[in-house]
C-alpha positions in Angstrom: -4.0 -14.4 3.8 -7.8 -14.6 3.4 -9.4 -15.9 0.2 -12.9 -14.2 0.2 -14.4 -16.7 -2.2 -13.0 -19.7 -0.4 -14.7 -18.6 2.8 -18.2 -18.0 1.3 -19.0 -21.1 -0.8 -22.7 -20.7 -0.1 -23.1 -17.0 -0.1 -21.9 -14.2 -2.3 -20.0 -11.4 -0.5 -21.8 -8.1 0.0 -21.1 -4.8 1.6 -22.9 -3.0 4.4 -22.9 0.8 4.7 -19.9 1.0 7.0 -18.2 4.3 8.1 -16.5 7.2 6.3 -13.6 7.1 8.8 -10.9 6.1 8.9 -9.8 6.3 5.2 -8.4 3.1 3.8 -9.2 -0.5 4.7 -9.6 -1.1 8.4 -10.0 -4.5 10.1 -12.3 -4.1 13.1 -12.6 -7.8 14.3 -16.1 -7.9 12.8 -15.1 -7.2 9.3 -13.3 -4.7 7.1 -14.3 -1.1 6.6 -13.4 0.4 3.3 -13.4 4.2 2.8 -12.0 6.2 -0.2 -12.2 9.8 -1.1 -13.4 11.1 -4.5 -15.3 14.4 -5.0 -16.3 13.7 -8.6 -16.8 10.0 -8.9 -20.2 8.6 -9.8 -19.5 5.1 -8.6 -16.7 3.3 -6.7 -16.2 -0.4 -7.0 -14.2 -2.6 -4.6 -12.4 -5.5 -6.3 -11.5 -8.5 -4.2 -8.9 -11.0 -5.2 -8.0 -14.6 -4.2 -4.9 -15.3 -2.1 -2.6 -15.4 -5.2 -3.8 -11.9 -6.3 -4.3 -13.2 -9.8 -8.1 -13.9 -9.8 -10.8 -11.4 -9.1 -13.3 -13.0 -6.9 -15.9 -10.2 -6.4 -16.6 -6.7 -7.6 -18.8 -4.8 -5.2 -20.1 -1.2 -5.4 -19.3 0.8 -2.2 -22.9 1.4 -1.0 -22.6 4.6 1.0 -21.3 8.1 0.6 -20.7 10.7 3.3 -19.6 14.0 1.7 -16.9 13.0 -0.7 -16.0 9.8 1.1 -17.3 6.5 -0.4 -17.5 3.6 2.0 -18.7 0.1 2.7 -18.2 -2.7 5.3 -17.3 -6.3 4.4 -18.4 -8.7 7.1 -15.7 -11.0 8.5 -17.1 -14.1 6.9 -16.1 -12.7 3.6 -12.6 -11.4 4.4 -10.2 -10.4 7.1 -6.5 -9.5 7.5 -4.6 -10.5 4.3 -7.5 -9.8 2.0 -6.3 -8.4 -1.3 -8.2 -5.6 -3.0 -8.2 -2.7 -5.4 -10.6 -0.1 -6.7 -12.3 0.8 -10.0 -13.8 4.3 -10.1 -16.4 5.5 -12.5 -17.0 9.2 -13.4 -16.5 11.7 -16.1 -13.7 11.4 -18.6 -13.1 15.1 -19.4 -9.4 15.8 -19.6 -10.0 19.5 -20.3 -11.6 19.8 -16.8 -9.0 17.5 -15.1 -11.2 14.4 -15.0 -9.9 11.1 -16.2 -12.0 8.5 -14.6 -11.6 5.1 -16.2 -13.0 2.0 -14.6 -10.9 -0.2 -16.9 -7.9 0.7 -14.7 -7.4 -1.0 -11.3 -6.4 1.6 -8.8 -4.3 1.3 -5.7 -5.9 2.6 -2.5 -4.0 5.7 -1.6 -4.4 4.9 2.1 -3.4 1.2 1.7 -1.0 0.1 4.5 0.5 -2.9 2.5 0.9 -3.8 -1.2 1.5 -7.2 -2.7 3.2 -7.5 -6.1 4.9 -5.0 -8.3 3.9 -2.4 -10.7 4.9 -3.5 -14.2 5.2 -0.8 -16.9 2.7 -1.6 -19.6 0.7 0.4 -22.2 -2.5 -0.5 -20.3 -1.4 1.7 -17.4 -2.2 4.8 -19.5 -5.7 6.2 -19.0 -6.0 7.4 -22.6 -5.5 5.8 -26.0 -1.9 6.3 -27.2 -1.5 9.6 -28.9 -5.1 10.8 -28.1 -5.7 12.1 -24.7 -9.4 12.7 -25.4 -10.3 9.1 -25.8 -10.1 6.8 -22.7 -8.2 3.5 -23.1 -10.4 0.6 -22.3 -7.6 -2.0 -21.8 -7.8 -3.6 -18.4 -4.7 -2.8 -16.3 -5.2 -5.3 -13.5 -2.5 -7.7 -14.5 0.2 -4.9 -14.1 -0.9 -3.3 -10.8 -0.1 -4.3 -7.2 -2.8 -5.5 -4.9 -3.6 -3.7 -1.7 -3.5 -6.0 1.4 -5.7 -5.5 4.5 -3.6 -5.3 7.6 -4.4 -6.0 11.3 -3.0 -2.8 12.8 -2.8 -4.3 16.3 0.8 -4.6 17.5 2.1 -5.6 21.0 4.7 -3.0 21.9 5.3 -4.7 25.3 7.1 -2.5 27.7 8.5 -0.1 25.0 8.0 3.6 25.9 8.4 6.7 23.8 11.9 8.1 24.6 10.5 11.7 24.8 13.9 13.2 24.1 13.8 17.0 24.6 14.5 19.1 21.4 17.6 20.6 23.0 19.1 17.1 23.4 17.9 15.7 20.0 20.5 14.6 17.5 18.9 13.3 14.2 20.7 10.9 11.9 19.2 10.4 8.5 19.9 7.1 6.8 18.9 4.8 4.0 17.7 1.4 5.2 19.5 -0.6 2.6 22.6 1.6 2.3 23.2 1.6 6.0 22.8 -2.2 6.6 23.7 -3.9 3.3 27.4 -4.2 4.1 27.4 -3.7 7.9 29.6 -6.5 9.3 27.6 -6.6 12.5 24.3 -7.4 10.6 23.5 -11.0 9.8 23.5 -11.7 6.1 19.7 -12.4 5.8 18.9 -9.1 7.5 21.3 -6.8 5.5 19.4 -4.2 3.5 16.3 -4.9 5.6 14.2 -3.1 8.3 15.2 -5.8 10.8 18.9 -5.0 10.1 18.4 -1.6 11.7 17.3 -3.3 15.0 20.4 -5.3 15.3 22.4 -4.6 18.5 25.6 -3.7 16.5 23.7 -1.0 14.6 22.0 0.4 17.7 25.3 0.4 19.6 27.0 2.3 16.8 24.3 5.0 16.7 24.3 5.4 20.5 28.1 5.8 20.5 27.7 8.6 18.0 25.3 10.3 20.4 22.3 9.8 18.0 18.9 10.0 19.7 16.6 9.9 16.6 16.8 8.1 13.3 15.1 9.7 10.3 14.7 7.2 7.4 15.0 8.1 3.8 11.9 6.9 1.8 10.6 3.6 3.0 7.0 3.9 1.6 6.2 1.7 -1.4 7.7 3.2 -4.5 8.3 2.4 -8.2 11.2 2.7 -10.5 10.6 5.1 -13.3 9.9 3.6 -16.7 13.1 5.1 -18.3 15.2 3.4 -15.6 13.5 0.1 -16.0 14.1 0.3 -19.8 17.8 0.6 -19.1 17.9 -2.3 -16.6 18.2 0.1 -13.7 16.2 0.8 -10.5 15.3 3.8 -8.4 17.6 3.3 -5.4 16.5 6.3 -3.2 12.8 5.8 -3.3 11.7 9.3 -4.2 8.9 8.0 -6.5 6.2 6.9 -4.0 3.2 4.7 -5.0 1.5 4.3 -1.6 2.5 6.7 1.2 1.4 4.5 4.1 2.6 1.1 2.9 6.2 0.1 3.9 8.2 -1.0 0.9 8.4 -4.8 0.7 11.9 -4.8 -0.7 13.2 -3.9 2.8 11.4 -6.8 4.4 12.2 -10.4 4.9 8.6 -11.5 4.9 6.1 -9.0 6.4 7.0 -5.3 5.7 4.4 -3.9 8.1 5.3 -6.0 11.1 9.1 -5.7 10.5 8.9 -1.9 9.9 
């Protein structure tokens, strides 16, 4: 995991213009391209954090805008795969018109491919003052929001090929990662309830014997448990409350949710 401040003792990090595509944070080998959509923002700030995720090391305004895409490029000497980040977005606070911009709130990149840490229910997560939707709440929410993590998307698939099963021969089996593997006797204890548990030979053999050609997973993107459940000491089991559509949920990983997924 890269600590932006630790790698730039003699120089403050800065952003070049970068590219509007693709959305999200993309490691190019030369640096990280950040791109985020907002049609009504007046300013978008990129917040970088140290390797622990607790200390903000830099706050940099995305320097370029193409249409409704705000973007900037962080050179490699300031960060690489593992860099933790979030956004603060400035703009109108006009609830009657559907605008609730509030830079006091740290935002998760909707196109992030990995999250670090959990969302903790806290009053600061509300954009408005309690009981008054017309006044923005200025309490900083950063301590209660996950950090986004930059991922190197390169992956060696080796000799693996797409199965290309014709539709007429396709048999789809829908399953829950944890529910299917948590008590499976053929899955090693450390891998039960995990993505890697689904890759165990005993699991694959069972699915093949059933004639299954395709597995459809129930929600595996990062999700949060609703506040009323947490208040009762419960959790959302099924995952139908997504926080980041492109980030595999870390609860189903042993160490690296992206690589294991």
